[in-house]
Steps between C-alpha positions, in 0.01 A plus 500: 500500500729268302768330705342628822613363835180402680645229723251416780275789388140497623299547182186323621202605289711738289382594153801424281304431182713565190804588715845427359675305777744327264814385678371614839592335829170399662642226721277436802272788399137488611299528178190330638182621329707733277375587151785411263296463181708604202810554715840417355690283745756371251809373682357622833601314815181400683655221704319445829256781411142480626268512198195365684190600303704732277358563154756437226252376242225676315137546583257381234233751408135432439574543128736201495823698460752565774478841667874514565812319388664250736836548671829410332710279729755393237820381672362602843617317811194374694693255720309430822248776419152467649271469197191384693179620333704715259343579163757402237251453215676596179817619678822452305705256710756419229824384664375598848670322789271345761757299696874528481621355171154436348360723227155523347467395139178697437462740208 
């Protein structure tokens, strides 16, 4: 699904774990409560997307190791995205844009 056009798509609750959505247009998409663990969202446009309660991080297991890898949001555009109650634990946010002109410096 690389470079997919999913503008305003309703993906609420979708299981997109480990999906390759690199370079995709997800502007204004509804990704609330979606499972995006391990998804590649490199250079994806998620501006004004609804990520309320989406899972982009990993879930720790009872053995102390993660059960899945977190999402890769390198160079993703998250301008004006709703990140309320979103799990971003461990997610790669390197160079991600959260507001126009500002980029994350995380590694």
